[in-house]
C-alpha positions, -999 to +999 in steps of 0.1 A: +000+000+000+013+034-009+018+062+017-017+072+029-009+109+027+001+105-010-029+083-017-055+105-001-074+125-027-053+111-055-084+105-076-099+139-069-096+171-089-092+190-056-078+223-045-041+213-047-046+198-082-064+230-094-037+252-079-010+233-097-028+231-131-049+262-134-036+297-142-034+318-110-063+341-120-085+312-130-077+293-098-087+324-077-120+327-096-127+290-088-118+295-052-141+325-050-169+305-066-165+277-040-164+301-011-192+325-020-213+304-044-207+328-074-210+315-110-180+310-132-179+325-167-178+304-198-141+313-206-131+303-171-151+271-174-133+262-206-099+265-189-111+244-160-126+218-183-094+214-203-072+211-172-097+186-157-096+165-189-058+165-191-056+154-155-081+126-160-065+113-192-032+110-174-049+086-151-063+065-179-097+080-181-116+082-215-152+090-203-168+116-181-202+118-164-224+143-147-229+126-114-262+136-098-286+126-070-322+122-082-351+118-058-346+080-059-321+085-030-293+069-050-269+084-075-272+085-113-247+088-142-246+088-180-211+083-195-198+103-225-163+099-240-138+127-245-135+115-281-142+141-309-138+129-346-116+149-369-107+147-406-088+117-418-108+092-397-089+102-366-101+115-332-089+139-305-098+141-269-118+172-261-138+185-231-153+220-232-166+244-206-201+239-220-199+202-214-185+208-179-212+233-169-243+216-183-255+182-194-289+169-206-298+134-194-332+120-200-354+128-170-384+108-180-377+078-159-368+095-127-394+103-100-406+139-103-438+140-083-456+157-112-430+184-118-429+174-155-451+153-177-439+119-190-435+132-225-413+161-214-381+140-213-356+168-208-337+172-176-306+193-171-275+187-150-255+217-138-220+216-124-216+221-087-181+236-084-183+235-046-179+197-047-147+184-064-148+162-094-134+127-089-125+095-108-146+064-100-143+031-119-122+048-146-147+076-152-144+113-144-174+121-122-185+157-121-209+164-092-240+182-105-274+195-097-304+181-116-334+202-127-363+202-150-368+222-182-386+248-161-358+250-136-375+231-108-352+209-086-355+172-095-327+161-071-315+163-036-284+184-041-301+216-054-323+221-023-293+213-001-272+240-017-301+264-014-304+257+023-267+262+028-271+296+011-301+304+034-283+297+066-252+316+054-273+347+047-289+347+081-258+337+101-239+366+086-267+390+097-265+377+132-226+378+134-226+414+122-248+422+153-219+411+175-195+433+156-180+404+136-170+418+102-141+394+095-164+365+085-175+365+049-191+330+047-206+305+070-211+268+062-227+239+080-206+209+085-216+173+089-200+140+098-223+111+088-217+079+107-228+049+085-242+016+099-245-015+078-247-053+078-224-078+059-237-113+051-224-141+030-233-137-007-243-173-011-268-171+018-281-138+005-289-152-029-310-179-013-334-153+002-357-136-023-368-111+003-332-099+008-327-097-029-360-078-037-367-059-005-333-056+012-348-071+044-361-104+057-399-106+054-399-139+072-376-153+099-379-166+134-355-152+160-324-174+165-314-188+199-287-162+201-284-128+185-271-097+204-281-106+240-246-110+253-233-078+236-203-098+225-202-085+190-202-048+199-166-034+195-155-070+193-126-084+173-132-078+136-133-110+115-105-113+090-128-113+060-146-082+072-113-066+081-100-072+046-132-055+032-128-026+056-091-021+047-099-019+010-129+002+016-107+027+035-082+027+007-107+034-020-125+060+000-092+078+008-083+079-029-116+097-034-109+122-006-134+106+018-119+109+053-130+075+066-116+074+101-134+050+125-147+015+120-160-011+144-185-039+150-219-027+160-244-042+185-260-068+162-242-099+148-229-090+113-235-053+119-207-027+115-202+011+114-179+035+096-175+072+107-158+099+087-142+133+097-165+163+094-167+182+061-189+208+044-225+195+044-226+194+006-194+175+003-204+152+032-236+143+014-216+134-018-191+114+002-218+095+020-234+085-013-200+074-025-194+054+007-227+035+004-220+027-033-185+015-025-197-006+004-221-024-019-196-029-046-166-040-025-187-064-004-193-085-035-156-087-042-153-105-008-183-128-015-205-108+008-235-085+005-238-052+022-273-045+036-281-009+041-318-015+049-329+002+082-343-031+096-331-061+078-338-085+106-369-083+129-360-083+166-324-074+159-309-039+160-315-019+129-291+004+111-291+042+113-270+071+102-259+096+128-258+131+113-233+152+133-241+188+124-224+221+132-219+256+119-185+269+110-172+303+098-146+308+070-123+320+098-124+286+114-147+293+143-173+267+153-204+287+162-216+259+185-184+260+206-193+278+239-161+298+240-144+316+269-153+353+265-186+372+270-188+379+233-184+343+224-207+331+251-236+354+241-231+344+204-230+307+213-262+310+234-280+327+206-269+300+181-279+273+207-314+289+211-317+292+173-313+254+170-337+248+200-364+269+184-358+254+150-362+218+163-394+228+182-410+249+155-402+224+127-403+190+145-427+178+118-403+188+090-374+170+107-396+138+111-406+140+074-369+143+064-362+108+077-395+092+068-396+060+047-413+026+049-380+011+060-371+037+087-406+035+101-397-001+112-366+011+130-375+042+149-381+033+185-377-004+178-345-011+197-314+004+213-296+028+190-328+039+173-345+070+188-383+072+189-405+089+162-412+118+187-386+146+180-370+160+212-336+174+222-310+165+247-286+193+260-272+178+292-275+189+328-251+218+326-265+236+296-301+230+309-291+247+342-276+277+323-308+281+302-329+278+333-309+305+350-313+328+320-351+321+318-356+329+354-330+357+358-315+337+386-279+331+398-264+303+378-255+277+404-226+263+384-189+265+387-187+303+386-214+308+413-223+342+400-254+360+386-259+351+351-266+377+325-258+373+288-226+392+279-219+404+315-202+373+328-184+344+311-198+309+310-179+284+331-154+267+309-176+243+291-157+211+281-168+190+252-191+161+262-194+174+297-224+151+302-232+116+292-248+111+258-284+102+257-287+075+230-325+076+231-326+113+221-332+121+184-313+154+185-285+156+211-259+182+218-225+165+221-200+193+230-198+215+199-223+199+175-257+183+174-262+146+166-294+140+147-299+102+151-331+096+133-317+091+098-320+057+083-289+039+070-300+038+034-312+074+031-294+103+016-284+128+043-294+157+021-331+158+031-324+159+068-298+187+064-321+207+042-346+206+070-320+215+097-303+243+077-336+260+067-352+257+101-322+272+118-319+299+092-355+309+100-347+312+137-317+334+129-338+355+105-362+363+133-334+371+157-317+394+132-350+412+125-356+417+162-321+429+171-310+450+141-312+486+151-315+479+188-304+507+211-298+483+240-284+453+223-273+434+254-306+440+272-327+431+241-306+400+235-311+389+271-349+394+267-349+375+234-331+345+248-354+344+279-384+345+256-370+317+233-361+294+262-395+299+279-414+292+247-394+263+233-381+244+264-408+218+259-386+202+232-358+196+257-360+161+273-332+142+291-350+110+300-356+077+284-371+082+250-381+045+247-404+045+277-442+046+274-443+074+299-424+096+274-452+092+249-477+105+275-454+133+286-447+144+250-485+146+244-489+168+275-461+190+261-479+193+227-451+175+208-460+155+177-459+117+176-458+107+140-449+070+139-454+063+102-447+080+069-484+087+060-487+103+095-460+129+089-458+136+052-490+157+050-473+182+072-451+190+043-479+211+029-488+230+061-489+267+056-460+274+081-438+248+063-446+261+028-438+296+040-405+284+056-392+269+024-404+295+000-393+324+022-357+311+022-360+300-015-351+264-007-383+248-023-410+264-043-446+254-036-446+231-066-413+215-055-428+208-021-459+193-036-437+171-058-417+158-028-449+152-009-461+129-037-427+112-042-425+103-005-460+088-005-456+070-038-422+055-028-437+044+005-465+025-013-443+010-040-418-003-014-447-020+005-462-033-027-429-050-036-427-065-001-463-078-001-458-095-035-425-110-023-442-124+008-470-139-013-445-154-037-423-169-009-452-182+011-472-198-018-443-211-039-418-222-014-429-222+023-463-239+022-452-266-003-421-273+019-441-274+051-467-296+034-440-321+023-427-322+059-462-327+072-467-356+048-435-372+060-447-369+096-481-384+088-464-413+069-441-419+099-470-418+123-490-444+103-459-466+101-453-464+138-490-470+146-490-502+124-463-517+146-478-504+179-452-476+184-462-443+200-461-414+175-468-384+197-442-361+181-453-369+146-490-366+153-489-334+175-465-317+151-485-326+120-517-313+137-500-280+146-486-276+111-521-283+097-536-256+118-509-230+110-509-237+073-547-233+072-543-200+091-515-190+068-535-198+037-563-175+049-537-148+056-522-151+022-557-145+007-562-115+030-528-100+021-535-105-016-569-088-013-555-059+008-527-053-017-551-054-047-575-030-030-546-005-022-534-006-057-568+003-071-566+037-053-553+066-074-547+092-048-512+090-034-522+097+002-552+073+002-530+046-012-503+051+014-529+050+042-543+018+027-509+002+028-503+014+064-537+004+077-545-028+057-515-042+039-489-039+068-512-056+094-519-084+068-481-088+063-475-090+101-502-116+105-489-138+078-453-135+091-464-146+126-478-178+113-449-185+089-423-178+116-440-202+140-440-228+112-403-223+108-397-232+145-413-266+141-403-276+106-373-298+102-344-278+089-338-299+058-374-291+046-373-253+053-366-236+020-346-206+032-315-199+053-326-190+088-317-159+109-289-179+125-276-190+091-276-154+078-263-135+109-234-159+114-227-165+077-195-146+075-168-167+092 
């Protein structure tokens, strides 16, 4: 293996490459575009494109692609070669600024939520210079936005970039109030921890539910899963370690700062954590990470499962979104600091996040909603509940209480607490234990949003956080700009925000039933399923939020509302059909064969006067369960058909939630019980034990 420092970013057209290959003036223009989001002129783009092409060709590349992130949640790419024919039957390698800046892939087969008609095939990709181009699988990948002929966003990147611009605008307004004129740009940063399962490829290919749905639709719990906690942080198996080593290497080449990896709580479950980066780049890197995980697992005869709940009764997989705000001068605005100026600024930023999470708890829940993540939220340790709340820790809660009540802060400093008048006690990172049941927890100088599902793009959640916090800051700037008593007005503002929004702060056990009752008393939303929360997308306050900050237009919001519901129904439709196929074509015939063998054995024993209690009792139990399962198959088939006949997206999603899912659960219960009494040689599929312990 080559030196890591030499390897890191070697397949990325990054800042150092641009600095060495671009004329100084062009390089400065690109840097300015990245920092401030300004557009590059055509002549500048031509120079960049030519340098990018030469760099890629030197690495053996012949094709390029505009790499984009449609509303499917995965990435998309169409490859074009650099080849341009010339006279004499020859060809040269060319790449223009026009080709760099804009592409035109067919948009007709991507989900649009009605943003464009089927016959309007055109979609446009637009270069995102804030995210570096990279070489993947021998192709130059250019990160781009994806929009319709009318300019509406058809992707996840465009709204994310807009939300980053929104929070930048409002943060700068607030910083100016504190006399900070050195900062010219503010960016949110994210470190996205990724959980996943690795199972043997041969076992995977024997399970149609894993192949079609990404999760097991049937499966009795094994005698041992995660009860002893012996897998968590345990020694990594050699096959998995080899996979992790190559994954690190390939990610490092692409500039992804993969840093921490370990075994997670469930057997066959693992986690990878990167170093923080700008939210836009972090979103791109997380998509690359998931793609490489799937690809490299196959090389080691394994399959990577990114589904949120691949195994019932076993820990699911999430994605912890560690979010913060940083200035271009290198200051983390969620770092408490040690001076009155920094303390007051920190407290205002903290209150902005508290207000944002409370005011837009519905938007945050929508941002992580999916049929697969609904199965995970609140289901087991490591997965927070569907009720959005915040954890700040005892020390910060005490400080906020002192501000609210104009009382002496009874902390280390033992002095009257007034914003700007006295310093905070030195506030160490992670000064309190983490609350793993909290969906949104402060962890020293950042917030950890733990509700994201393992397979989802992080873009949606960060669009929600960025825009909601931008709105809080907008309100604060409006209230404080022009104030004649800034310190006094700031203190009053903080007191008001804390008093109004403290209901969202909760330090207890988010898994307990008592929290559901308490949250209801506080007026917090409990939205356990996707159809429960998605309609809030179109609430007036949420439409006003996104349109005010130019993150989504009304039509773009309506499109995402429809795409969320349609995807939910389609996922469950696939799962229902897969269950029916497995039950009717494999499971019931196998169980029937075993039952016949039992009956034959019972008759043979009886003919020679031998007791046949096991055979008789087991056959009778199987007969009762198969009769029950057959009726449940018919009920599931009918519920699925009835749901599919509905044309309205919301009605269909509700039908799947209220009729199809209960029918699926009922059928699974009968089949799983059949699995526990059927001889292993007759059972048609690998069991949970076979799958979870398949990688030796």
